[in-house]
C-alpha positions as CSV (number, residue, x, y, z in Angstrom):
1,M,6.6,14.1,27.8
2,N,7.4,12.3,24.6
3,K,5.5,9.1,24.2
4,I,7.8,6.4,22.8
5,C,5.4,3.4,22.7
6,T,1.9,2.2,23.5
7,D,0.9,2.8,27.1
8,I,-0.3,-0.1,29.3
9,N,-4.0,0.3,28.4
10,Q,-3.2,0.5,24.7
11,S,-1.0,-2.6,24.9
12,K,-3.7,-4.5,26.7
13,K,-6.2,-3.5,24.0
14,L,-3.9,-4.7,21.2
15,I,-3.4,-8.1,23.0
16,E,-7.2,-8.3,23.5
17,L,-7.6,-7.8,19.7
18,G,-5.2,-10.6,19.0
19,I,-2.0,-8.9,17.9
20,D,1.0,-11.2,17.7
21,I,2.8,-10.3,20.9
22,S,6.1,-11.5,19.4
23,T,6.0,-8.3,17.4
24,A,6.4,-6.1,20.5
25,D,9.8,-4.5,20.9
26,M,9.3,-3.1,24.4
27,L,7.6,-4.1,27.6
28,W,6.1,-2.6,30.8
29,T,7.6,-4.6,33.6
30,Y,5.5,-6.0,36.4
31,D,7.7,-4.3,39.0
32,F,6.9,-1.0,37.5
33,M,3.2,-1.6,37.7
34,V,3.3,-2.8,41.3
35,N,6.2,-0.9,42.8
36,D,6.8,2.0,40.4
37,I,10.3,0.8,39.6
38,N,12.0,-0.3,36.4
39,G,9.2,0.9,34.1
40,L,9.6,0.6,30.3
41,N,12.3,-1.7,28.9
42,V,13.4,-2.7,25.4
43,I,13.1,-6.4,24.7
44,S,16.5,-7.8,24.0
45,E,18.5,-11.0,24.2
46,Q,19.1,-10.2,27.9
47,L,15.6,-9.1,28.7
48,K,12.7,-11.5,27.9
49,P,9.1,-10.8,29.0
50,E,8.1,-12.5,32.2
51,E,4.6,-13.8,32.9
52,N,3.2,-10.5,34.3
53,D,5.0,-8.1,32.0
54,I,3.0,-6.3,29.4
55,P,4.4,-6.1,25.8
56,A,4.5,-2.6,24.2
57,W,4.9,-1.5,20.7
58,S,7.1,1.4,19.5
59,L,6.1,3.7,16.6
60,T,8.5,1.9,14.3
61,V,6.9,-1.4,15.0
62,L,3.4,-0.1,14.7
63,M,4.3,1.4,11.3
64,N,5.8,-1.9,10.2
65,I,2.6,-3.8,11.2
66,L,0.7,-1.4,9.0
67,D,3.1,-2.1,6.2
68,S,1.8,0.6,3.9
69,G,0.8,3.1,6.5
70,A,1.7,6.8,6.4
71,L,1.9,9.4,9.2
72,F,1.2,13.0,8.7
73,K,1.0,16.1,10.9
74,T,-1.5,18.9,10.4
75,P,-2.5,21.8,12.5
76,K,-5.1,19.5,14.0
77,G,-2.5,17.0,15.1
78,W,-1.0,13.7,14.0
79,A,-3.0,11.2,11.9
80,C,-2.2,7.8,10.4
81,Q,-3.5,6.4,7.2
82,T,-3.3,3.0,5.4
83,Y,-5.2,1.4,2.6
84,I,-7.1,-1.9,2.6
85,E,-8.6,-3.1,-0.6
86,Y,-8.2,0.4,-2.1
87,K,-10.1,1.9,0.8
88,A,-8.4,4.5,2.9
89,I,-8.4,3.9,6.7
90,T,-7.5,7.1,8.5
91,S,-7.2,7.8,12.2
92,D,-8.5,10.7,14.1
93,Y,-6.1,13.5,15.0
94,Y,-3.9,13.1,18.1
95,N,-1.1,14.9,19.9
96,N,1.4,12.2,19.1
97,P,2.0,9.7,16.3
98,I,1.8,6.6,18.6
99,D,-1.9,7.2,19.4
100,A,-2.7,7.8,15.7
101,C,-1.0,4.5,14.7
102,F,-2.5,2.7,17.6
103,E,-6.0,3.6,16.5
104,T,-5.3,2.5,12.9
105,V,-3.9,-0.8,14.0
106,C,-6.9,-1.4,16.3
107,R,-9.4,-0.6,13.5
108,L,-7.6,-3.2,11.2
109,L,-7.5,-5.8,13.9
110,E,-11.2,-5.2,14.8
111,N,-12.1,-5.7,11.1
112,K,-9.9,-8.8,10.8
113,K,-7.7,-7.0,8.2
114,L,-4.4,-7.8,10.0
């Protein structure tokens, strides 16, 4: 399965760390979480988040949040890297780029760099 955005737990973690939820471009609908229907939706003019929905972030948006981030794939997996004050911040290796970017964004939020 190709992962196209942060999963529910990752989304909750980003919100807990204080990310601006208006940057999310997708959402997990409440109906999906309760009744296993609908699922993941793109936020659009017609679809606005409801109270119990959970915002989600695509790879494109995560990379835009990092601004100067770079993704690379090695035999070990995907990694994400950005620079803050001339210091490289590099994720661990993951099976997909979403997880690598998620880790990097979390590290920056935890250190108040975003």
